[in-house]
C-alpha positions in Angstrom: 67.7 67.7 45.1 66.5 69.9 47.8 67.6 68.8 51.0 65.2 67.6 54.0 65.8 70.6 56.5 64.4 73.1 58.2 64.5 76.4 56.2 66.5 78.6 57.8 64.1 81.6 60.0 65.2 84.3 57.5 63.5 82.4 54.6 60.7 81.5 56.9 60.0 85.6 57.4 60.2 85.8 54.4 57.2 83.8 53.4 53.7 85.4 53.0 51.4 84.3 55.7 48.8 81.6 54.2 45.6 83.2 53.7 42.3 81.8 55.1 39.8 80.5 52.7 36.9 82.4 51.9 33.1 81.5 52.7 32.7 80.1 49.0 36.1 78.6 49.2 34.7 76.4 52.3 31.7 75.6 50.6 32.9 74.8 47.1 35.6 72.1 49.4 32.8 70.8 51.3 30.8 70.0 48.4 33.1 68.5 46.3 34.5 66.1 48.9 30.9 65.4 49.5 30.3 64.4 45.9 33.4 62.8 45.6 32.9 60.8 49.2 29.2 59.4 47.9 30.4 58.2 44.9 34.1 56.6 45.9 31.3 55.0 48.6 29.7 53.0 45.5 33.5 51.9 44.6 34.9 50.9 48.3 31.6 49.4 50.0 31.5 46.1 47.8 35.3 45.4 48.1 35.3 43.3 51.7 32.1 41.5 50.5 32.0 41.0 46.6 34.9 38.2 46.6 32.3 36.2 49.0 29.1 37.2 47.1 30.8 36.1 44.0 30.9 32.6 44.8 27.2 32.2 45.0 26.7 33.3 41.3 27.3 30.8 38.1 30.8 31.5 37.0 32.0 32.8 40.7 34.3 30.8 41.8 36.6 31.3 38.9 39.1 34.0 41.1 40.1 35.2 38.1 37.1 36.6 37.0 36.5 37.5 40.6 39.4 39.9 39.8 37.9 41.0 37.1 34.4 42.0 38.7 36.7 43.7 41.6 38.9 45.6 39.3 36.4 46.0 35.9 35.7 49.8 37.0 39.3 50.9 37.4 39.7 50.2 33.3 37.1 52.2 32.3 38.3 55.1 34.6 41.9 54.8 33.4 40.4 54.9 29.8 37.7 58.1 30.4 39.6 60.0 33.4 41.2 62.4 30.5 38.5 62.8 28.4 35.5 63.5 30.8 38.1 66.1 32.0 38.6 67.4 28.2 35.1 67.7 28.1 34.4 69.5 31.3 36.9 71.8 29.6 35.0 72.6 26.7 31.1 72.2 28.5 31.3 72.7 31.7 32.5 71.0 34.9 28.8 70.6 36.4 27.0 69.3 33.2 30.1 66.5 32.4 29.9 65.9 36.6 26.1 64.9 35.9 26.4 62.7 33.2 29.0 60.7 35.0 26.6 60.0 38.2 23.8 59.2 35.9 26.5 56.3 34.1 27.6 55.0 37.7 24.1 55.1 39.1 23.0 53.0 35.8 26.0 50.5 36.4 25.2 49.8 39.9 21.6 49.1 39.1 22.7 46.4 36.5 25.1 45.2 39.0 22.3 44.9 41.7 20.4 42.9 38.7 23.1 40.9 37.9 22.2 37.1 37.7 25.8 35.8 36.7 29.3 36.9 37.4 29.5 38.2 34.3 26.6 40.2 34.2 28.1 41.7 37.8 31.5 42.6 35.4 29.3 44.5 33.4 28.1 46.9 35.6 31.3 47.2 37.1 32.4 48.1 33.8 29.6 50.8 33.7 30.2 52.0 36.8 33.8 53.1 35.8 32.4 54.7 33.2 31.0 57.5 35.0 34.8 58.8 35.3 34.2 62.5 36.9 37.2 62.6 39.3 39.7 64.9 36.9 36.5 67.1 36.0 35.5 66.9 40.2 39.1 67.9 40.8 39.3 70.4 38.3 36.0 72.0 39.2 38.2 72.5 43.1 40.9 74.0 41.3 38.4 76.5 39.4 36.7 77.3 42.6 39.6 78.3 45.1 42.5 80.2 44.9 46.0 78.9 44.3 47.2 80.0 47.9 44.6 77.8 49.5 44.2 75.1 46.9 46.6 72.6 48.1 44.2 72.4 51.4 41.3 71.8 49.4 43.3 68.9 47.3 44.3 67.5 50.8 40.5 67.6 52.2 39.3 65.8 49.1 42.3 63.3 49.7 40.9 62.8 53.7 37.4 62.7 52.1 38.4 59.7 49.7 40.5 57.9 52.7 37.7 58.4 55.4 34.9 57.6 52.7 37.4 53.5 52.1 37.3 53.6 55.9 33.6 54.0 56.5 33.2 51.3 53.6 35.1 48.9 55.1 32.7 48.8 58.0 29.5 49.6 56.0 29.9 46.7 53.5 29.7 43.9 55.5 27.4 45.1 58.0 24.8 46.3 55.1 25.3 42.9 53.2 24.3 41.0 56.6 20.8 43.1 56.0 19.9 44.1 52.8 22.5 41.8 50.6 25.3 42.8 48.1 22.6 43.5 45.3 21.0 45.8 48.1 24.3 47.3 48.6 24.9 48.0 44.7 21.1 49.7 44.7 22.2 51.8 47.4 25.0 53.2 45.8 23.2 54.1 42.5 20.7 55.9 44.9 23.6 57.5 46.7 25.2 58.7 43.1 21.6 60.3 42.0 21.9 62.1 45.2 24.7 63.9 44.8 23.4 65.7 41.7 21.4 67.3 44.2 24.5 68.2 46.3 26.4 69.2 43.1 23.9 71.8 42.3 22.7 72.6 45.9 25.7 73.2 47.8 28.6 74.1 45.4 29.1 77.2 43.6 29.1 77.6 39.9 32.4 78.8 38.5 33.4 82.2 36.5 33.8 81.3 32.9 36.9 80.1 32.1 38.9 80.8 29.2 39.3 78.5 26.2 42.3 76.1 26.7 44.4 75.0 24.3 46.1 71.8 25.1 49.5 71.6 23.3 52.3 68.3 22.9 54.8 70.7 25.2 52.2 70.8 28.2 51.3 67.0 27.9 55.1 66.7 27.5 55.8 68.8 30.7 53.5 66.7 32.8 54.3 63.0 31.8 57.9 63.9 31.9 58.2 65.5 35.0 60.1 63.1 37.6 58.3 64.0 40.8 54.7 63.6 39.3 56.1 60.2 37.3 56.6 59.2 41.1 53.6 60.5 42.7 52.0 58.6 39.9 53.4 55.4 40.3 52.5 55.6 43.8 49.5 55.8 43.1 49.5 52.9 41.1 51.3 50.9 43.2 48.8 51.7 46.0 45.3 50.8 44.8 46.9 47.8 42.7 48.2 46.3 46.1 44.8 47.4 47.6 42.8 45.6 44.9 45.0 42.4 45.2 44.5 42.0 48.6 40.6 42.2 48.9 41.2 39.6 46.7 42.4 37.5 49.5 41.8 39.4 52.8 38.0 38.1 53.0 39.1 34.6 52.3 41.6 34.9 55.3 39.1 36.3 57.4 36.6 33.5 56.8 39.3 30.5 57.2 40.6 32.2 60.2 37.0 31.9 61.7 35.1 35.2 61.3 31.7 35.1 59.5 31.5 37.0 56.9 28.5 39.0 58.6 30.9 39.7 61.4 33.8 41.1 59.0 33.1 44.7 59.9 33.8 43.6 63.8 37.2 43.5 62.4 37.5 46.5 59.7 36.2 48.6 62.7 39.3 48.5 65.1 41.4 48.0 62.9 40.5 51.2 61.0 40.0 53.0 64.5 43.2 52.1 65.4 45.4 53.2 62.0 43.7 56.3 61.9 44.6 57.4 65.1 48.2 55.8 64.6 48.8 57.7 61.6 47.3 61.3 62.6 50.6 62.1 64.3 52.2 61.8 61.0 49.5 63.2 58.8 50.1 66.3 60.8 53.7 66.3 60.7 53.6 66.0 56.6 53.2 69.3 55.6 56.1 71.1 57.6 59.1 71.7 56.5 61.9 69.3 56.1 59.2 66.7 57.3 57.4 66.0 54.4 59.9 63.1 52.6 60.5 61.6 55.4 57.0 61.1 56.7 56.3 60.2 53.1 59.0 57.5 52.5 58.3 56.2 55.8 54.1 55.2 54.9 56.1 53.5 51.9 58.5 51.3 54.5 55.3 50.5 56.6 53.2 49.7 53.7 55.7 47.2 52.8 56.1 45.4 56.3 52.3 45.7 56.7 52.0 43.4 53.6 55.0 41.1 54.7 52.9 40.4 57.9 50.2 39.3 55.7 51.9 37.4 53.8 53.3 35.4 56.6 50.1 35.5 58.8 48.8 32.2 57.5 45.9 30.7 60.0 46.8 33.2 62.8 44.0 35.4 63.4 46.3 37.8 65.4 48.8 38.0 63.0 46.3 39.2 60.2 45.1 41.7 62.3 48.3 43.2 63.1 49.0 43.1 59.7 45.9 44.9 58.3 46.5 47.6 61.3 49.9 48.2 59.8 48.8 48.5 56.2 45.9 50.5 56.9 47.7 53.1 58.7 50.0 53.5 56.0 47.3 53.1 53.4 45.3 56.0 54.9 48.3 58.7 55.3 49.6 57.8 51.5 45.9 58.0 50.4 45.7 61.5 52.5 48.7 63.1 51.3 49.6 62.1 47.2 46.8 64.5 46.2 48.5 66.8 47.8 51.7 66.0 47.0 50.4 66.4 43.2 48.9 70.1 43.5 52.3 71.0 45.5 54.7 69.9 42.5 52.2 70.2 39.4 53.2 73.2 37.5 50.5 75.8 38.6 49.0 76.2 34.5 48.8 72.5 34.5 47.6 71.2 37.5 44.0 70.0 35.5 46.2 68.1 33.1 48.5 66.6 35.8 45.3 65.7 38.0 43.4 63.7 35.0 46.7 61.9 34.6 47.0 61.2 38.4 43.3 59.9 38.6 43.8 57.7 34.6 47.0 56.2 36.6 45.4 55.3 39.7 42.3 53.8 38.5 44.4 51.9 35.9 46.3 50.5 39.3 42.8 49.3 40.4 42.0 47.3 37.6 45.2 45.6 37.1 45.4 44.7 40.8 42.5 43.4 40.6 43.2 41.1 37.7 46.2 40.3 38.7 45.1 39.5 42.2 42.4 37.1 41.0 44.4 35.2 38.3 47.4 34.8 41.0 44.9 33.6 43.7 43.6 31.3 41.2 46.5 29.8 39.8 49.1 30.3 42.4 47.9 30.6 45.7 47.4 33.4 48.1 51.4 33.7 48.8 51.6 34.6 44.9 49.5 37.2 45.6 51.2 39.1 48.2 54.8 38.5 46.7 52.9 41.0 43.5 51.9 43.0 46.5 55.3 43.2 47.7 57.0 43.9 44.4 55.3 46.7 43.6 55.8 48.4 46.9 59.4 47.3 46.8 59.7 49.6 43.4 57.7 52.0 45.0 59.8 52.4 48.3 63.2 53.0 45.8 61.1 55.6 43.7 60.0 57.3 46.6 63.6 57.6 48.3 64.9 59.5 45.4 62.0 62.3 45.4 62.8 65.3 45.8 61.5 66.8 49.5 58.0 68.4 48.7 57.7 72.3 49.3 55.4 73.5 52.2 53.6 75.4 49.2 53.4 75.5 45.4 56.8 76.9 44.2 56.0 76.4 41.0 52.6 78.5 41.6 51.4 82.1 40.3 49.4 84.1 42.3 45.5 84.1 41.2 44.7 87.1 43.3 42.8 87.3 45.8 38.8 87.7 44.7 
């Protein structure tokens, strides 16, 4: 197993200098990150408000159904990520991305109209059917050289983290003005605007040679121990996040924070978490420091969840717990896509990312559904216990991972174009 140490000076000197991104690569990275951000905003922005809004709908006082409404999109995302990636290989990235954005917008408009919690679940399910994550990341891979691709993936990962932070603040603030149906309608409009961004800001990729998937290639991705560790990590991270959001809005309300003012809690929490995680993020890609930073972040995530479990009626403890949790969450959300890019064999990046995305969204569904069921039948402490078990297993798994390389040691040069 590689050791966490600084490589000797001779090894560092032997490495070729990291080339800068070309103008086209920067344009592609910014455009695709923007598309990802607009779409993920539609997913995340309802998290802090949907559980409380559901109480106003017929059937919405059943927390198990609320959990399904929160996580239903994750199930269809998980099922359709790989088929959408497959379709993008055969019919082109952009047409498949456009189709996915249209489907997502349709689901948003259904959820905006929904008169019952059941129809809200239908809308969220249709939202998830626009499963374009793997196709977007594959397009990013098409438009960047291997030598700069890790930076492009990291930029997309950081955009997801930033979008999540913005969503937690915007969700309650917008709900106070336009209501949750208005927020759903807005997310549909944003998805349609992402189509214009795709055509105007993202270059067209060169024609790719036909790709022939084989059972051996799939086996390599599914059996790779480092990728398995990362896949479990993204599953646990999003399962814990969604389970917590079945409970946290009620905790804030019960501690005297009106739902329309929840953004006043999330804003300072997220600002503090970004400030705290930034030094660690800057260290994460340094040789010998990636694994300690990563494992340390998982440990901090566990501490944050433990604090939430014991917070009870203390608003102060709840706020500290949220800062700790989101410091770790933002760091892990930003670094995991980069680690997948580093550890995946270069010729199988698309397959690896498709599996990673599917597992991520399956975690979203499992966390929300399990969190809702546990909250309904066993109470808040069972929800937090579920999250702690997931994270404890991740801590054990991440402690045995190999030190991530500073660059993809399994890659090949694509040439300077």
